C-alpha positions in Angstrom: 0.1 0.0 -0.1 1.3 2.9 -1.2 2.8 5.7 2.0 1.6 9.9 2.1 5.2 11.2 2.0 6.8 10.8 -1.6 9.2 8.9 -2.1 12.9 9.1 -4.7 15.2 6.4 -5.5 18.7 9.0 -6.4 21.5 6.3 -7.7 25.4 7.2 -6.4 24.2 8.7 -3.7 26.9 7.7 -0.5 28.7 10.8 -2.2 28.3 14.0 -3.8 25.7 15.3 -6.2 23.8 12.4 -5.0 24.4 12.3 -1.7 23.2 16.3 -1.7 20.7 16.4 -4.0 19.2 12.9 -1.1 19.7 15.5 1.3 17.5 18.6 -0.8 14.3 16.2 -0.9 14.8 14.5 2.6 14.1 18.4 3.6 11.2 18.3 2.0 9.8 15.3 3.6 10.2 12.4 1.4 11.3 9.8 2.4 14.0 8.7 -0.1 17.1 5.4 -1.5 19.9 6.2 -1.7 22.1 3.8 -4.0 26.3 3.3 -4.4 27.9 0.6 -6.3 31.2 0.0 -3.8 31.1 3.3 -1.1 29.4 1.8 1.6 31.2 3.3 4.4 30.2 6.1 2.6 27.2 5.3 1.9 26.1 4.4 5.3 27.1 7.6 7.1 25.1 9.7 4.0 22.0 7.3 5.2 22.3 8.4 9.1 22.7 12.5 8.3 19.2 11.0 6.5 16.8 8.9 9.2 18.9 12.9 11.5 16.0 14.9 8.9 13.0 12.3 9.9 10.8 10.2 7.6 12.7 6.5 5.9 15.4 6.2 4.4 16.9 3.3 2.2 20.7 2.0 1.6 20.7 -0.1 -1.3 23.5 -1.8 -2.9 23.5 -2.1 -6.6 25.4 -1.8 -9.7 23.1 -0.2 -12.4 25.4 -1.5 -15.6 23.8 -4.5 -14.1 20.2 -5.1 -15.1 19.1 -8.3 -13.1 20.4 -6.6 -9.3 18.6 -3.1 -11.0 15.2 -4.3 -11.3 16.0 -5.7 -8.2 17.1 -2.5 -6.4 13.3 -0.7 -7.9 11.9 -3.5 -6.3 13.1 -3.3 -3.7 12.2 0.5 -3.2 8.7 -0.7 -4.6 8.3 -2.9 -1.9 9.3 -0.8 1.4 7.8 2.3 0.4 4.9 2.3 -2.8 4.7 4.8 -4.8 7.9 6.6 -6.8 7.5 10.2 -7.6 11.2 11.0 -8.7 14.7 9.6 -9.2 17.3 10.9 -9.4 19.8 9.3 -11.7 23.1 10.4 -10.3 25.3 6.9 -11.5 28.4 7.8 -13.0 32.2 7.3 -13.5 34.7 8.4 -15.9 38.0 7.6 -17.4 41.0 7.7 -16.3 43.3 8.6 -19.5 44.4 12.2 -21.0 41.1 13.9 -22.8 43.6 14.8 -25.5 45.2 11.2 -25.7 43.0 9.7 -28.7 45.6 7.1 -28.7 46.0 6.1 -24.7 41.9 5.4 -24.9 41.4 1.6 -23.2 38.6 0.3 -25.6 37.6 -2.0 -22.0 37.6 0.9 -20.0 35.2 2.6 -23.0 32.5 0.1 -22.5 32.6 0.8 -18.2 31.6 3.8 -18.8 29.0 4.2 -21.2 27.7 0.9 -19.0 27.4 3.1 -15.7 26.3 6.2 -17.5 24.6 5.4 -20.7 23.3 1.6 -19.9 22.9 2.2 -16.4 20.6 4.9 -16.5 19.0 3.6 -18.9 18.2 0.4 -17.8 17.2 2.1 -13.8 14.9 4.6 -15.5 12.9 1.6 -17.1 12.6 -0.3 -14.2 11.4 2.4 -11.8 8.9 3.4 -14.9 5.8 1.7 -14.0 5.6 2.9 -10.7 7.0 7.1 -11.8 4.2 6.7 -14.2 1.7 6.1 -11.4 3.0 8.8 -9.3 3.1 11.1 -11.8 6.5 11.5 -10.9 9.7 13.1 -13.2 13.2 11.9 -13.9 16.0 13.6 -13.4 19.1 13.3 -15.6 22.9 14.2 -14.7 25.0 15.3 -17.9 27.9 17.2 -18.6 29.3 20.5 -19.3 31.1 18.5 -21.0 28.0 17.1 -23.1 26.8 20.1 -24.4 30.8 21.6 -25.2 34.5 21.0 -25.2 36.1 19.6 -22.1 39.0 19.4 -20.1 37.6 15.5 -19.6 38.7 12.1 -20.9 36.5 11.4 -24.1 34.4 8.6 -22.8 32.9 10.5 -20.5 32.2 13.6 -22.7 30.7 11.2 -25.4 28.5 9.6 -21.9 27.8 13.0 -21.3 26.4 14.1 -24.7 24.6 10.4 -24.7 23.0 10.7 -21.4 21.3 14.6 -23.1 19.8 13.1 -26.3 18.7 10.3 -23.9 16.9 12.7 -21.2 14.4 14.0 -25.1 14.3 10.9 -25.4 12.6 9.6 -22.7 10.9 12.7 -22.1 9.1 11.3 -25.0 8.3 7.8 -24.4 7.2 8.2 -21.7 5.4 11.3 -21.8 2.5 12.8 -20.2 2.8 11.2 -16.8 5.8 11.4 -17.0 8.8 14.3 -17.0 12.1 14.2 -17.9 14.8 16.6 -17.6 18.7 17.1 -17.0 21.1 20.0 -15.1 25.0 19.7 -17.2 26.7 21.1 -13.6 30.2 23.3 -15.0 33.3 22.9 -12.9 32.2 21.5 -9.3 34.7 22.7 -6.3 35.4 19.4 -4.6 36.6 16.4 -5.0 36.4 15.5 -9.1 37.3 18.1 -9.9 39.9 18.1 -7.8 40.5 14.8 -9.5 40.7 15.9 -12.7 42.9 18.9 -11.9 45.4 17.1 -10.1 47.9 19.3 -9.3 46.1 22.7 -11.1 43.3 23.0 -9.6 43.8 25.9 -7.5 45.1 27.9 -10.1 42.8 27.0 -12.4 39.8 26.8 -10.5 39.9 30.7 -9.6 40.4 31.6 -13.1 36.9 29.8 -13.8 35.3 31.3 -11.1 36.9 34.8 -12.6 35.4 34.3 -15.3 32.1 33.5 -14.0 29.4 36.3 -13.9 28.3 34.9 -10.8 31.9 34.8 -8.5 32.7 31.5 -8.0 32.3 27.6 -9.1 29.2 26.0 -9.1 28.7 23.4 -6.3 27.0 20.6 -5.3 24.2 22.2 -3.3 23.2 24.4 -6.4 23.2 21.2 -8.9 21.1 19.6 -5.7 18.8 23.0 -5.5 18.2 22.7 -9.2 17.4 18.7 -9.4 14.8 19.1 -6.7 13.1 22.3 -8.7 12.8 20.3 -11.5 11.1 17.8 -9.0 8.7 19.9 -7.4 8.4 23.1 -9.3 8.3 22.9 -13.1 5.1 20.7 -14.0 5.1 21.7 -17.7 9.5 21.0 -18.2 10.4 18.2 -20.0 13.3 17.1 -22.2 14.9 19.8 -20.6 18.9 20.2 -19.7 19.8 22.9 -17.5 22.9 24.3 -17.5 24.3 25.5 -13.9 27.5 26.6 -14.4 26.6 31.0 -12.7 27.1 32.1 -17.2 29.8 30.3 -17.7 28.9 28.7 -20.8 26.2 31.8 -21.6 29.1 34.5 -22.2 32.5 32.5 -23.2 
């Protein structure tokens, strides 16, 4: 039997954007299922934060590239909450190959990036579609600014995020009119992800990026979470769109 409180599933949510989105939804009164693949300790910490906000929350392990595991994930969410009002497809990974190293691209790594970032997104959405339709719910996919324009990210990652943008448009048609499907495309987010990407140049390049950004700072995980929540909660006639979150950098540079 469905409960009164709305319910959400956020994939890849032990930390980073996923964690921030899960906490934002919980603060708004959602019961939230977070998902992780390897980061169990971090997921448990995030679950404790969610539980401190009240409501009923879950931490579920599943590799989104594994369709059988995804089916079990969706089944447990449905059985526990009896409904699903929001899905945030945040699970993702990148490659370690430098962006300009064409010959260095490992095809097995390329396939793994696409299996998680693209096929995984599709599999989770498909598994959750019946309950999302029943709730007239919303899906938000986490893309990236490099899915829309070139940037200092590995080729496999950038191409996979371009596929997320395209898949968002396609799914918005397939799941209409019951379910809205949108995406967010963050710019350079201050934190561990860009620190790993930029290495020893992180501080210098992030400071320069902030200087060139009209809002005079870089994106935070909380900025992205607020936009995700807005697309879920406050935009009833917006679907098939990708919202850039970069303080105006891409629009003005």
